[in-house]
Wavefront OBJ file of the C-alpha trace (Angstrom):
o trace
v 81.143 79.890 89.137
v 79.128 77.314 91.067
v 78.965 77.693 94.849
v 77.982 75.405 97.723
v 77.186 77.710 100.629
v 74.697 76.470 103.209
v 71.484 78.393 103.957
v 72.929 79.275 107.361
v 76.026 80.777 105.737
v 73.952 82.748 103.248
v 71.948 84.231 106.105
v 75.081 86.236 106.941
v 75.017 89.441 104.801
v 78.746 89.544 104.002
v 78.774 85.899 102.914
v 75.634 86.371 100.826
v 77.239 89.346 99.065
v 80.454 87.404 98.429
v 78.515 84.428 97.083
v 76.889 86.667 94.459
v 80.292 88.040 93.470
v 81.806 84.558 93.156
v 78.911 83.361 91.003
v 79.533 86.258 88.612
v 83.001 84.918 87.719
v 82.984 82.860 84.478
v 86.590 81.574 84.719
v 87.603 83.439 81.532
v 91.045 84.409 82.841
v 91.140 87.852 81.228
v 92.199 89.162 84.643
v 95.444 87.189 84.595
v 96.800 89.363 81.773
v 96.731 92.516 83.914
v 97.413 91.165 87.410
v 100.817 92.415 88.634
v 101.545 89.458 90.898
v 100.654 86.928 88.205
v 102.894 88.760 85.720
v 105.784 88.558 88.187
v 105.238 85.142 89.768
v 103.414 83.181 87.047
v 101.388 81.270 89.664
v 97.667 80.809 88.977
v 97.017 81.129 92.701
v 98.568 84.598 92.553
v 96.049 85.701 89.931
v 92.542 87.055 90.625
v 90.940 83.910 89.213
v 93.104 81.686 91.389
v 92.462 83.771 94.475
v 88.707 83.671 93.847
v 88.887 79.870 93.934
v 90.852 80.003 97.191
v 88.497 82.534 98.807
v 85.442 80.559 97.678
v 86.810 77.384 99.267
v 87.805 79.233 102.451
v 84.391 80.834 102.919
v 82.450 77.679 102.032
v 84.506 75.454 104.332
v 84.439 77.826 107.276
v 86.777 77.646 110.228
v 90.459 78.606 110.204
v 91.779 79.146 106.654
v 94.790 77.259 105.332
v 98.162 78.985 105.530
v 98.535 78.610 101.757
v 95.290 80.498 101.189
v 96.395 83.285 103.512
v 99.738 83.557 101.714
v 98.161 84.100 98.303
v 95.477 86.504 99.566
v 98.191 88.487 101.384
v 100.106 88.776 98.108
v 97.173 90.553 96.436
v 97.859 94.279 96.025
v 94.176 95.246 95.764
v 95.239 97.292 92.736
v 91.864 96.352 91.162
v 93.294 96.136 87.657
v 91.333 92.895 87.371
v 88.078 94.838 87.802
v 88.941 97.114 84.884
v 89.704 94.062 82.730
v 86.839 91.790 83.814
v 84.089 91.482 81.147
v 81.636 90.035 83.674
v 81.728 92.825 86.254
v 83.126 90.747 89.128
v 83.497 93.059 92.138
v 86.795 91.617 93.280
v 87.350 94.518 95.704
v 84.407 93.634 97.922
v 85.254 89.935 97.802
v 88.895 90.327 98.831
v 87.925 92.854 101.525
v 85.563 90.263 103.012
v 88.249 87.566 102.735
v 90.771 89.704 104.587
v 88.337 90.441 107.393
v 87.531 86.711 107.600
v 91.248 85.830 107.781
v 91.835 88.442 110.473
v 89.046 86.942 112.570
v 89.730 83.252 111.979
v 93.446 82.808 111.320
v 96.165 83.089 113.952
v 99.287 84.509 112.377
v 102.750 84.048 113.920
v 103.235 86.633 116.666
v 105.770 88.799 114.793
v 103.294 89.149 111.918
v 100.400 89.892 114.266
v 102.461 92.508 116.075
v 103.616 94.194 112.883
v 100.096 94.410 111.458
v 98.704 95.746 114.723
v 101.407 98.434 114.833
v 100.779 99.482 111.230
v 97.012 99.730 111.749
v 97.431 101.735 114.960
v 100.293 104.039 113.967
v 99.624 104.903 110.325
v 96.047 106.002 111.000
v 97.114 108.451 113.743
v 99.133 111.375 112.336
v 100.705 112.444 115.640
v 101.830 108.897 116.442
v 103.041 108.321 112.879
v 105.078 111.531 113.004
v 106.855 110.414 116.175
v 107.446 106.932 114.742
v 109.149 108.422 111.672
v 111.322 110.651 113.840
v 112.434 107.661 115.895
v 113.074 105.666 112.724
v 115.277 108.448 111.336
v 117.298 108.493 114.561
v 117.651 104.713 114.434
v 118.644 104.486 110.751
v 122.373 103.869 111.495
v 121.312 100.696 113.307
v 118.984 99.500 110.519
v 121.360 96.712 109.333
v 121.082 95.124 112.785
v 117.291 94.940 112.681
v 115.434 91.797 111.631
v 113.595 91.323 108.322
v 111.064 93.924 107.305
v 111.879 96.300 110.170
v 115.197 96.973 108.440
v 113.425 98.129 105.288
v 110.853 100.186 107.172
v 113.502 102.140 109.062
v 115.433 102.707 105.838
v 112.314 104.195 104.199
v 111.860 106.880 106.861
v 112.637 110.387 105.537
v 115.554 112.342 107.002
v 113.296 115.325 107.660
v 109.569 115.762 108.034
v 107.706 118.811 106.776
v 105.917 120.970 109.302
v 102.252 120.089 109.884
v 99.970 121.793 107.384
v 97.021 124.034 108.140
v 94.686 121.404 106.668
v 95.487 119.066 109.554
v 93.491 121.297 111.899
v 89.755 122.022 111.667
v 89.119 125.305 109.928
v 87.556 127.277 107.097
v 89.516 128.722 104.185
v 87.459 131.465 102.520
v 87.032 131.742 98.777
v 88.817 134.513 96.913
v 86.276 136.736 95.199
v 82.643 135.654 94.771
v 82.022 132.257 96.323
v 81.318 129.604 93.681
v 81.048 126.635 95.993
v 81.849 125.081 99.348
v 83.693 121.784 99.840
v 85.249 119.709 102.583
v 88.819 118.465 102.114
v 89.978 115.326 103.909
v 93.163 115.965 105.888
v 93.901 112.234 106.044
v 96.588 110.475 108.064
v 99.851 109.401 106.386
v 99.649 112.146 103.755
v 99.177 114.781 106.461
v 102.549 113.720 107.892
v 104.762 113.081 104.849
v 103.034 115.287 102.265
v 101.069 118.135 103.896
v 101.940 120.351 100.932
v 99.468 118.403 98.788
v 96.416 119.610 100.686
v 97.993 123.052 100.985
v 98.178 123.163 97.180
v 94.601 121.935 96.838
v 93.299 124.568 99.261
v 95.221 127.374 97.536
v 93.945 126.271 94.137
v 90.339 125.814 95.199
v 90.088 129.100 97.097
v 91.772 130.882 94.161
v 88.959 129.523 91.983
v 86.277 130.851 94.319
v 85.627 127.722 96.378
v 85.379 127.891 100.157
v 87.196 124.970 101.780
v 86.485 123.456 105.172
v 88.439 120.845 107.095
v 85.714 119.399 109.285
v 86.157 118.880 113.003
v 86.332 115.168 113.782
v 87.343 114.026 110.285
v 90.618 112.145 109.950
v 91.916 108.849 108.588
v 89.528 107.381 106.007
v 90.037 103.876 107.395
v 91.545 102.366 104.230
v 94.815 101.223 105.822
v 93.268 99.132 108.643
v 90.496 98.066 106.239
v 92.995 96.437 103.874
v 94.618 94.732 106.848
v 91.272 93.077 107.620
v 90.709 95.130 110.775
v 87.062 95.921 110.118
v 86.196 97.259 113.566
v 88.956 99.886 113.434
v 88.241 100.889 109.826
v 84.507 101.221 110.447
v 85.094 103.393 113.509
v 87.283 105.757 111.486
v 84.730 105.840 108.671
v 81.917 106.638 111.109
v 83.903 109.576 112.521
v 84.271 111.014 109.010
v 80.631 110.414 108.140
v 79.511 112.172 111.322
v 81.869 115.124 110.738
v 80.813 115.658 107.133
v 77.129 115.132 107.860
v 77.351 117.934 110.421
v 78.752 120.211 107.694
v 76.109 119.082 105.216
v 73.351 119.828 107.695
v 74.997 123.133 108.656
v 76.274 125.447 105.925
v 76.165 122.669 103.348
v 78.744 121.148 100.999
v 78.899 120.855 97.236
v 81.427 118.041 97.439
v 83.842 116.150 99.649
v 87.191 116.532 97.905
v 89.913 113.907 98.360
v 93.545 114.425 97.323
v 94.753 110.874 98.087
v 93.134 108.486 95.624
v 93.467 105.525 97.989
v 91.329 107.434 100.473
v 88.909 108.474 97.741
v 88.249 104.873 96.738
v 87.525 104.006 100.356
v 85.244 106.993 101.047
v 83.303 106.351 97.849
v 82.685 102.845 99.211
v 81.263 103.974 102.581
v 77.749 103.507 101.235
v 78.484 99.833 100.561
v 80.335 99.330 103.837
v 77.323 100.491 105.888
v 74.554 99.280 103.571
v 73.064 96.963 106.223
v 73.434 99.353 109.154
v 70.126 101.177 109.716
v 71.836 103.885 111.785
v 74.586 104.720 109.289
v 73.419 103.557 105.854
v 71.682 106.778 104.786
v 74.433 109.105 105.974
v 77.170 106.890 104.493
v 75.453 106.769 101.103
v 75.046 110.548 101.168
v 78.756 111.041 101.860
v 79.837 108.578 99.173
v 77.624 110.242 96.574
v 79.280 113.616 97.219
v 82.881 112.383 97.215
v 85.139 113.461 94.359
v 88.824 113.140 93.607
v 90.291 116.640 93.451
v 90.794 116.320 89.673
v 87.171 115.223 89.221
v 85.948 118.261 91.093
v 88.204 120.652 89.187
v 87.129 119.214 85.836
v 83.484 119.609 86.818
v 83.698 123.326 87.561
v 81.669 125.621 85.308
v 84.587 127.558 83.827
v 88.023 126.299 82.700
v 90.920 126.790 85.108
v 92.976 129.867 84.133
v 96.465 128.379 84.057
v 99.786 128.970 82.359
v 102.384 126.324 83.107
v 106.088 127.136 82.877
v 107.158 126.437 79.310
v 108.750 123.135 78.382
v 107.946 121.105 81.517
v 107.570 117.453 80.498
v 105.335 115.522 82.913
v 105.168 111.727 83.049
v 101.752 110.943 84.472
v 101.569 107.855 86.683
v 97.962 106.757 87.065
v 97.422 105.533 90.631
v 95.618 102.182 90.700
v 93.072 103.435 93.206
v 92.211 106.289 90.839
v 92.141 104.519 87.475
v 90.818 101.130 88.604
v 89.139 101.913 91.919
v 87.351 105.094 90.798
v 87.475 104.910 87.015
v 89.202 108.314 86.747
v 91.719 107.922 83.927
v 91.866 110.798 81.437
v 90.764 113.692 83.662
v 94.110 114.368 85.421
v 96.007 114.257 82.114
v 93.470 116.552 80.469
v 93.820 119.100 83.293
v 97.613 119.055 83.093
v 97.556 119.519 79.313
v 95.008 122.328 79.580
v 97.321 124.006 82.117
v 100.131 123.993 79.542
v 102.241 121.004 80.612
v 103.586 118.475 78.120
v 102.099 115.186 79.337
v 103.522 111.763 78.495
v 102.357 108.363 79.712
v 104.632 105.387 80.416
v 104.271 101.884 79.061
v 102.113 99.539 81.168
v 100.190 102.382 82.844
v 97.736 99.842 84.303
v 100.391 97.970 86.317
v 100.789 98.845 90.016
v 103.944 100.528 91.337
v 103.913 98.242 94.395
v 102.887 100.752 97.049
v 99.306 99.595 97.652
v 98.788 100.988 101.156
v 100.971 98.912 103.469
v 101.901 96.362 100.780
v 105.434 97.685 100.285
v 105.992 97.221 104.025
v 104.467 93.738 104.244
v 105.589 92.333 100.879
v 108.823 94.255 100.218
v 110.332 91.818 97.688
v 107.370 91.896 95.295
v 106.879 95.626 95.879
v 110.495 96.415 94.985
v 110.230 94.403 91.748
v 107.096 96.303 90.774
v 108.719 99.627 91.627
v 111.731 98.833 89.433
v 109.402 97.956 86.564
v 107.358 101.127 87.040
v 110.368 103.418 87.411
v 111.959 101.944 84.289
v 108.832 102.681 82.273
v 108.531 106.207 83.688
v 112.183 107.122 83.143
v 111.960 105.856 79.551
v 109.676 108.828 78.786
v 112.523 111.240 79.736
v 110.372 113.401 82.016
v 111.276 116.515 83.963
v 108.831 115.481 86.666
v 106.552 112.564 87.529
v 102.991 113.354 88.625
v 100.498 111.069 90.313
v 97.403 111.305 92.502
v 98.259 109.270 95.592
v 100.779 109.782 98.394
v 101.616 106.066 98.531
v 102.600 106.040 94.855
v 104.634 109.222 95.334
v 106.628 107.736 98.215
v 107.129 104.375 96.514
v 108.273 105.765 93.160
v 110.468 108.474 94.693
v 112.414 105.726 96.466
v 113.588 104.369 93.109
v 114.338 107.402 90.952
v 116.083 110.769 90.961
v 113.288 112.326 88.882
v 111.150 114.603 91.121
v 107.758 113.121 92.027
v 104.819 115.415 92.799
v 101.068 115.321 93.164
v 99.000 116.411 90.159
v 97.361 119.188 92.189
v 100.772 120.655 93.074
v 101.454 121.218 89.367
v 98.001 122.724 88.807
v 98.495 125.042 91.779
v 101.885 126.107 90.388
v 100.397 126.791 86.956
v 97.714 129.051 88.442
v 99.985 131.247 90.532
v 100.992 128.998 93.426
v 104.553 128.225 94.517
v 106.887 125.914 92.665
v 106.475 122.371 94.130
v 109.090 121.676 96.782
v 110.279 118.522 95.011
v 111.264 120.646 91.993
v 113.325 123.111 94.020
l 1 2 3 4 5 6 7 8 9 10 11 12 13 14 15 16 17 18 19 20 21 22 23 24 25 26 27 28 29 30 31 32 33 34 35 36 37 38 39 40 41 42 43 44 45 46 47 48 49 50 51 52 53 54 55 56 57 58 59 60 61 62 63 64 65 66 67 68 69 70 71 72 73 74 75 76 77 78 79 80 81 82 83 84 85 86 87 88 89 90 91 92 93 94 95 96 97 98 99 100 101 102 103 104 105 106 107 108 109 110 111 112 113 114 115 116 117 118 119 120 121 122 123 124 125 126 127 128 129 130 131 132 133 134 135 136 137 138 139 140 141 142 143 144 145 146 147 148 149 150 151 152 153 154 155 156 157 158 159 160 161 162 163 164 165 166 167 168 169 170 171 172 173 174 175 176 177 178 179 180 181 182 183 184 185 186 187 188 189 190 191 192 193 194 195 196 197 198 199 200 201 202 203 204 205 206 207 208 209 210 211 212 213 214 215 216 217 218 219 220 221 222 223 224 225 226 227 228 229 230 231 232 233 234 235 236 237 238 239 240 241 242 243 244 245 246 247 248 249 250 251 252 253 254 255 256 257 258 259 260 261 262 263 264 265 266 267 268 269 270 271 272 273 274 275 276 277 278 279 280 281 282 283 284 285 286 287 288 289 290 291 292 293 294 295 296 297 298 299 300 301 302 303 304 305 306 307 308 309 310 311 312 313 314 315 316 317 318 319 320 321 322 323 324 325 326 327 328 329 330 331 332 333 334 335 336 337 338 339 340 341 342 343 344 345 346 347 348 349 350 351 352 353 354 355 356 357 358 359 360 361 362 363 364 365 366 367 368 369 370 371 372 373 374 375 376 377 378 379 380 381 382 383 384 385 386 387 388 389 390 391 392 393 394 395 396 397 398 399 400 401 402 403 404 405 406 407 408 409 410 411 412 413 414 415 416 417 418 419 420 421 422 423 424 425 426 427 428 429
């Protein structure tokens, strides 16, 4: 794709990187076939190709972007299915991330939208604050019909009860059982630590059972993905730097064999730290080191020297939902299914496994109509496989899908923990 950036614009590193990405696009349109919003809306401007045109024009023109451009960029899920499909290797993720940061800096949204986005970025990345917000929402649920717009839906989504905080939320070391075969750091995270602490509990039990010492590093917390996708670069970079510093201290201390992530949305973000800080002389080396060591929990388990000794309860039929951030963002597709099958589960895959469920970080809160349509489509495909349980690798997907089905939804690692001697997942009880 031809571009017309000025030399002054290209002197800015982010713009120079985006210009290279834009020029890689050859207008083929293969991406339109797998883009969830294009499939639903049928609008070229709600396809990756259409959005690339809009972002190109916005960045070349400079100044405040048009409201129409902002609308179509906001509708993008960042599911990255287009990157899996693209034959030219267009890095759409980095382009849309830059566009969102540009919009945040140069476009003045209506005050209710600004307020909502600021609240989401501040609250969701702070577990203690998020926990209190959910408790207040649960108390206020009877008054939800009186609330305006999206607030009504947000209050309705709050769970009736919250699980107790998990041990992984606090800094600590969980010793390996038997001879130590490795040492890893596990990211406690933010939203998952509040609504799904049992996921990291399962991961820690499983890893230590396999002879791996697990550390939750002091100072590590939210990966920064949620504010990052809202275009709030300063906040997301600060959170990323805190993690990089915490894990570097562990690397330089007793050492780490890997940084293990149980939320695939976080994993995609942490694996991108090296790119995020590529031009920062103070952080580039440490960020690249952290990214190179980061593994999804299923990646790490599959890479262990010996197979996992597991015996799943007989006859449990698992529908595996491949989280977009895992299959498209990290390229991890078959590994989770292989682990579940090796553990003795019957694994089935729904139709359209590449199509997003509509969670996408804060997308289901900001674009509830599109998100609910995608959830209905996803749930229909999953339920058609007649599963006993649905498994996935991301807390956002778990929450989104569980809101549309009576079939229990669990994290893949919870099933693997169960099959190796851990407790039955709470959702199955």
